[in-house]
N, C-alpha and C positions, 0 to 999 in steps of 0.2 A: 277294726274299722268297718263300719257298715258300708258295703260296696254298692248296694242298690238303694237309692233314696226314693221316697214317695214322688209320684209324678214322672218317674223314669221307667223305661223298659229295656230289656236286654234282648238284643237281636243276635241271631246266629248268622254269621257271614257265609257259611258253607264253604269255608276255606281253612284248611288245616286246623280245624277246631276253634278258629277265632271268633270272638263275640264282641259286641260293642254296646255301650250304654248310650241311650238317646232319650231326649225329653218326649214325653207322650204328646205335649202341645208345645211345639217350638221348632227350632231349626233342626233338620235331619240331613244327613249326607245324601247326595244324589249320584246319578250315573257318572257325572263328570269326574268324581274322585276315583271311581273304579277304572275309568278309561285312562286317567292320568298315571295311576299306579302301574298299569300294563305298559304305557308308553315310555315311562322314565327308565333310562339306562342306568341303573344303580346295581353295583356289584355287591356281593356278599360281604366283602371286606371294608366297604366304604363307610366313612363318617358322613352322615346326612343331616340336613336341616329341613324342617317343614315350616314354612311361613303361613301362619293363620290356620293352626291345625283344627280348630273348632271342636268337634267331637273326638278328634284323634283318629279318624278313619284312615288317613294315608299312611302313618306309621304301622298300623295294624295290618293293612293290606300289603305293605312292603315286606313286613316280617312274615306274613302268611305266604309270601312268594319266595322267601329266602333271601330277600334284598336288604342290605344294610346291616352293618355290624353294630354301629352306634347311631342313634337317631335322637336329635334335639328338636322338639316340637314347641313352637312359640304361639301363644294365644293371649290376646289382650284382655279378654274377658275372664276374670278370676273364677267365676262359677263354672264356665265352660272348661277352663284349664283343670280345675279340681275334679270335674267329672271325667275328663279325658285321662287324668292320672289314675282314677279308679278303674277305668277301662284297661289300662296297662297292667294294673295289679290282677284284675280278673283273668287276664291272658298270660300271666307270669312273665311280663315283659319289663318289669321295673329295672332290671340290670342293664338293658340295652336301649330303653326309650326313656328319656327325661323330658317332662312337660314343664315349660317355663311360663309362668303367668306374666309375660312381658310383651310389650309391643315389638314387632319385628325390628323397628328402628333401634331398640336397645339390645339386639342380639349380641353385639360386641362387648357388652359388659359381662358376659358369661362365656363367650367363646373367643379364641385367639383369632387374629386376622390370618387369612390363608391357611385355615385348618380344616376346611370342609371339602369333601370330594364331590358331593352332589346336593343340589337343593331342589325340593319339590314345592310347588306353590299353586294352590287353587284360590286365587284372590277374590275379594268382592268384586262383582261385576258392574255394580251401579256407579254412575258418576254423579256427584252432588250437583243439583241444578238441572239434570236431565232425566231423572227418575223420581217417582214418588217415594218419599221416605216411609218405611214401615214404622208404625207407632211403637212396636215392641222393641226395646233396646237390643235384646239378643238377635232378633231377626235383622234389625237395621244394621248392626255392626257386621253381621255375617254376610249381608248382601250388598252393602254400599262401601265404596272407598272412603277412608279417612281424609281429612283435609290435606295431609301430607301427600297422599296419593301414591300411585303405583311407582313413580320415580324414585321415591325414597327407598322402597323395598328393593329395587333394582340396584341402587348404589350400595345398599347393605349386602346384597348377594355378591356383588363384585369384590367387596372387601373381605368377605368370609371365604370365598372360594379359593382353592389351590390353582396354580396355573393349569389351564386347560380343564378346570372343573366345569361341571354341567349344571345348568338350570333347566328344569322342565316345568312347563306351565300349561294350563287350560284356560282359554279365553274365548269370548264371543267372536265368531268368525268375521262379522262385519267390522271389527276393530283390530283385525290382525295387523294391518299396516301400522297403526298407532303403537301397538305393543312392540313390534319389531324395531320401529324407530327408537322408542324408549330404551330398548335393549342395547342397541348400537351406541346410543349416547352414554350408557353406563359401561362400555367397552365389553359388552356381552354379545358376541356375534351369533345371530340366528343361523343354525346349521341344518335343522331338520323340522319338518312340520307335517301334520296329518290333519286334513279337514274331516269333520264329522257331519253326516247328513241324517236327518230323522228318517227319511225314505229317499229312494233313488230319484224321484221326480221333484224333490223339494230342495230348496237352497240349503247350503251348509249353515249351521247355527252355532257350532263350536269349532275351535282349532286347538290342536296340541302342538306346542312349540318347544324345541330344545335349543338353547343358546350355550355357547362355550366361551369361557374367559379368554380374551386375547387370542382368538383364533382367526385364521384367514378367512375372508368372505367367500362362501360357497354354500348355497342353499340347496338342500336335498328334499324334494317333495316325497312323501310316502303315499302309497295307495289309499284312496278314500276309504273312510269307514262309514258304511251304511248301517243304521241301527235296526230298522224294522223292514220286514217284507211288505208287499202290498196288502196282505191279509192281516197285518198287525203282529205277526209272530216275529221273533228275534232272528236276525240273520245268523248264518254259521259263525261269522267272525265275532259277533257280540256273544254268542254262546261260548266260543273259545275263551274270550276275555273273562267271562263269568264262570269259567271251569265247568261248563255244562256239557261239553263234548270231550 
């Protein structure tokens, strides 16, 4: 099988020798995926599901950190899922990471209820009707919610997770309340969150949230994560996350 196709590039993640295939002109993973992989409490023995894997970056980052024994990655776009499968082959991860070319809502057709220890999710941030739709199908699907919306993903997460199983997500900070309310409606209790600030003097633009299935309400704020120093250099915390220190 040809592992690198025309129009693709192979990027070195500088993490345990891991590499990832990405389109030269198209959707590519961003810092939010790296921050989520660091934030997620995933044990080495866990069975994990990744909702909306895109390029497959989160399974690769988790495995590079020694997290997750078995990972099931779901991606609705067949071409992206196929490329993500080739990324797993390039990294020798075929035995522990399975990429399913399925919408998240159909995850229960391949996985048993209450069979997953942890779920990671970097969902589309755009809401139909409130953001301009990207004309590229790949970019549009990667950046905008489907008609079913986030609520269906959370219902699926509840059905897949074992008792006290964890869901870790990254989401726009201004919509944190909306996300937590939807989590609670799906019986996923927000337990831990961390706000992400581009710089110390700027407002938070992202939030990392962990919810636990059928847990008692008690929310634990974590120290803020500031990305850049005033001179534009990376903060020590960001360097730690990127394994640069």
